[in-house]
N, C-alpha and C positions, 0 to 999 in steps of 0.2 A: 680498222677492225674487220675481222673475217666472220663468216657465218657460224663458226663453232663458238665464238664468243657470245653471239646473240642467242644461240640455242642454250648455252649454259646459264645466261642471265634469265631467260624465260623459264627455264626449269626450276630455278629457285623460287620464282614468283608462284608458279603452279603449286609447289609444295606448300607454300604459305596459305594459299587459297583452300587447298584440300584440308589442311590442318584446321582452319577456321570453320569449314563446313562440318568436319567431324565433331569439333567441339560444340557447335550449335545443335547438331542432332543429339549429342549426348545430354546436353542441358535440357532440350525439349523432352527427351525420353524420361529424364529424372523428374521433371515437373508433372508429366502425365502420370508417372508412378505415384508421386506424392498426392495428387488429387484423388486417384483411385483408392489409395490407402485411407485418406481422410473420409471418403464416402463410406468405406467399409466400417471404420470406427464409429462414424455417426449413426449408421444403421443399428449398431449394437447398443447404443445408449438408450436409456429410458425416454419415453415421450415426455414432452413438457406437460405440466399439470393442466387439467381442464378448468374452466371457469368455476365450477362448483368445488374444486379442490383448493382454490386460492385461499390464503389466510384472510380472516375477517376480524374486525375489531370486537372486543368483548361486549356483552349485552349492556354493561353499565356505561358504554361510550368509550371514546378514545382516551388513552392514558395520557395525562398531562405531565409536564415537567414540574418538578418541585424545587423550590429554592430554600436553602437553610444555611445558617452560619455554622461553620465547622471549626474545631479547635484541635490542636495536636493531642494525641493520646500518648501518655507516658509509657515507656517500655517497662514492663514489670521486672522487678529485681528477683534474682534467685535467692532462695532461703539460705543457702550455703554458698559461699564465694567460689567453691570448687565445682559446684553444680552448674551444668549447662542447661540453658532453656532450649526447648525444641520448638519448631515452627508452630505447632498447634497451641502452644502456651502463649505465643505472642499475639494471637488474634488475627483478624482479617485485614482491617484497614489501619492506616497510621493516624487516622483522625477519628473524632467522635462528634456527635451533635452537641453544639454549645448550649448551655443553659440559657444564656441571654441571646435571644433571637433578633434583637434590634440591630438594624444595619447601621454601620458607622456613616455619618454624613460629614460633609466638609465643614470645617470650623470657620467662623467668620474671620475675615482678614487673611485667610490663606490664599495663595495664588491659584490653587486648584489642581496644579499638576507640577511634576518635577520639571524644572527648566521652562516653565510656562511664562516666565517674566513676572513682573510685579514685585511689590515689596515683600510679600510673604508675612509671616508672623514676626513681630518685633518685640 
């Protein structure tokens, strides 16, 4: 091999190194720009609430969870078959409070769960 071959091979490597350096500088500049943009956006946002502005429980105390038995609410029928029901005529929830609030319990002789083994009811 002669000197010209070595110079040509070295020239290709230098181009690769310069390309990597330029890409690194571009990525660094993009990250610096993104951080500055984020700082500007953060400065325009309202300040977090002070301790006296935080929500407080009602004077009657904390609100507790309630449990109740629900049953399906029937869909009302239109007076005329050609009449369409609108959403406000259907109501809010698909269930209503059950009149009987006793919770169902396991019956004796039942296995307790589906696939739980045991003889079950016979």
